[in-house]
One Martini backbone bead per residue (centre of mass of N, CA, C, O) as a GRO file, in nm:
protein
   58
    1MET     BB    1   0.098   0.035   0.022
    2ASN     BB    2   0.076   0.354  -0.005
    3ASN     BB    3   0.113   0.646   0.164
    4LYS     BB    4  -0.159   0.777   0.090
    5LYS     BB    5  -0.337   0.542   0.181
    6LEU     BB    6  -0.234   0.534   0.472
    7GLU     BB    7  -0.306   0.822   0.541
    8ASN     BB    8  -0.611   0.794   0.492
    9LEU     BB    9  -0.652   0.568   0.699
   10LEU     BB   10  -0.553   0.728   0.944
   11VAL     BB   11  -0.756   0.958   0.926
   12GLN     BB   12  -1.004   0.778   0.958
   13CYS     BB   13  -0.930   0.663   1.234
   14ILE     BB   14  -0.917   0.929   1.383
   15THR     BB   15  -1.205   1.018   1.323
   16ASP     BB   16  -1.350   0.763   1.452
   17TYR     BB   17  -1.161   0.774   1.753
   18LYS     BB   18  -1.119   1.052   1.902
   19GLU     BB   19  -1.311   1.032   2.148
   20ASN     BB   20  -1.193   0.775   2.274
   21VAL     BB   21  -0.905   0.878   2.310
   22TYR     BB   22  -0.974   1.117   2.486
   23ARG     BB   23  -1.113   0.965   2.717
   24LEU     BB   24  -0.870   0.797   2.793
   25ALA     BB   25  -0.678   1.027   2.856
   26TYR     BB   26  -0.862   1.163   3.068
   27SER     BB   27  -0.873   0.919   3.269
   28TYR     BB   28  -0.569   0.970   3.350
   29VAL     BB   29  -0.539   1.310   3.384
   30LYS     BB   30  -0.792   1.501   3.448
   31ASN     BB   31  -0.733   1.689   3.176
   32SER     BB   32  -0.808   1.846   2.890
   33GLU     BB   33  -0.536   1.962   2.787
   34ASP     BB   34  -0.367   1.706   2.830
   35ALA     BB   35  -0.540   1.521   2.655
   36LEU     BB   36  -0.499   1.679   2.392
   37ASP     BB   37  -0.192   1.647   2.387
   38ILE     BB   38  -0.190   1.341   2.368
   39VAL     BB   39  -0.344   1.318   2.105
   40GLN     BB   40  -0.154   1.491   1.935
   41ASP     BB   41   0.101   1.322   1.983
   42SER     BB   42  -0.012   1.058   1.869
   43ILE     BB   43  -0.062   1.158   1.583
   44HIS     BB   44   0.222   1.247   1.522
   45LYS     BB   45   0.355   0.966   1.564
   46ALA     BB   46   0.192   0.820   1.349
   47PHE     BB   47   0.298   0.987   1.106
   48LEU     BB   48   0.603   0.928   1.156
   49SER     BB   49   0.519   0.594   1.145
   50LEU     BB   50   0.374   0.512   0.880
   51GLU     BB   51   0.581   0.298   0.750
   52LYS     BB   52   0.535   0.091   1.009
   53LEU     BB   53   0.267   0.024   0.936
   54LYS     BB   54   0.026  -0.200   0.906
   55THR     BB   55  -0.163  -0.360   0.693
   56PRO     BB   56  -0.469  -0.442   0.649
   57ASN     BB   57  -0.693  -0.684   0.630
   58PRO     BB   58  -0.965  -0.750   0.411
   0.00000   0.00000   0.00000
């Protein structure tokens, strides 16, 4: 799978699960700004590691 397709897949995953990821982060830190920072850092790391992600099985 090429990088553009992986990038689109990652964006879709982020869009689909952003609320769940935020809630999980918030449950640990109990602070909305820190939870948002955690989500942002996670997304950033995911994009930096895009080439290391495994392609899903159809």
